[in-house]
Every structure is written in structure tokens, then in C-alpha cells.
C-alpha positions as CSV (number, residue, x, y, z in Angstrom):
1,M,0.0,0.0,0.0
2,V,1.0,3.6,-0.6
3,N,1.8,5.4,2.6
4,E,-1.5,7.2,3.7
5,K,0.4,9.5,6.1
6,D,2.4,11.0,3.2
7,F,-0.3,11.1,0.5
8,S,-3.6,11.1,2.4
9,I,-4.9,8.1,0.4
10,V,-4.4,4.4,0.4
11,V,-3.9,2.8,-3.0
12,P,-3.9,-1.0,-3.6
13,R,-0.5,-2.1,-4.9
14,G,-2.1,-3.7,-8.0
15,E,-3.4,-0.3,-9.1
16,V,0.0,1.3,-9.2
17,S,2.1,1.2,-12.4
18,Y,5.9,1.1,-12.3
19,E,8.4,2.2,-14.9
20,E,12.1,2.6,-14.8
21,Y,14.3,4.7,-17.1
22,D,18.1,5.2,-17.3
23,F,19.2,8.9,-17.9
24,S,22.4,10.8,-18.4
25,H,22.4,14.4,-17.1
26,E,22.1,15.7,-20.7
27,E,18.9,13.9,-21.2
28,L,17.0,15.3,-18.2
29,D,14.9,18.4,-18.3
30,G,15.8,21.1,-15.7
31,L,12.1,21.2,-14.8
32,L,12.2,17.5,-13.6
33,I,15.5,17.8,-11.6
34,S,17.1,21.2,-11.2
35,A,20.7,21.7,-12.4
36,E,21.8,22.4,-8.8
37,H,20.5,19.1,-7.6
38,L,21.6,17.2,-10.7
39,K,25.2,18.0,-10.0
40,K,25.0,15.9,-6.8
41,L,23.7,12.8,-8.6
42,L,25.7,10.3,-10.7
43,N,25.8,11.1,-14.4
44,L,24.0,7.9,-15.3
45,L,21.0,7.5,-13.0
46,V,18.0,5.3,-12.8
47,L,14.7,7.2,-12.4
48,E,11.9,5.0,-11.0
49,I,8.3,6.2,-11.7
50,L,5.2,5.1,-9.8
51,S,1.8,6.3,-11.1
52,Y,-1.8,5.9,-10.2
53,V,-5.0,7.1,-11.9
54,N,-8.0,7.7,-9.5
55,E,-11.7,7.3,-10.3
56,Q,-11.9,10.9,-11.6
57,G,-9.1,10.3,-14.1
58,Y,-6.5,12.3,-12.2
59,E,-3.0,10.8,-12.3
60,G,-0.6,10.9,-9.4
61,I,3.1,10.4,-10.2
62,A,6.1,9.9,-8.0
63,G,9.7,9.7,-9.3
64,M,12.6,8.4,-7.3
65,V,16.4,8.1,-7.9
66,E,18.0,5.5,-5.7
67,E,21.6,4.5,-5.1
68,E,21.9,1.3,-7.2
69,V,23.7,-1.0,-4.7
70,T,22.2,0.2,-1.4
71,R,18.8,1.3,-2.7
72,R,19.2,4.5,-0.6
73,L,16.9,7.2,-1.7
74,L,18.9,10.0,-3.3
75,Y,16.2,12.2,-4.9
76,E,12.4,12.3,-5.3
77,V,10.0,14.3,-7.5
């Protein structure tokens, strides 16, 4: 389940879609991750995307960059 404390809703795991993308710094839009923050991340990073569409058709999206080996959260959008 998605954390109700953080998002004020509970979403069944089966209703959440997951995608993963590899990006270099040059491929990322500054609106997604600011240049200031991007400098602190590895040049090849994996962006994990979780999304959910509610009954009204509104989509909620969360993006996370984690350290590959430790899975420590480095950045979220």
C-alpha cells in the first residue's frame, strides 16, 4: 500500500504502475531535476516512476532516484 500519512490516500499495490528509465544528465529536463540538484547525482542515473489514476481520471506520479547498490533514496520528485 502507498503510505497514507504522506499522501492522504491508500492505493492498492495492484493499481500502481511502475516504470524505470536510465538517464544521463544531458537527457534530463531542468524542470524535472534542477541543475543544482543534478550536480549531486551520478551522471548515469535510474529514475523509477510510480503512477496511479484515480476514479476521476487524475494521475498521481512519484519519481525516485536511488543508489543502485544500497537502494538508498537520493532524490524524489
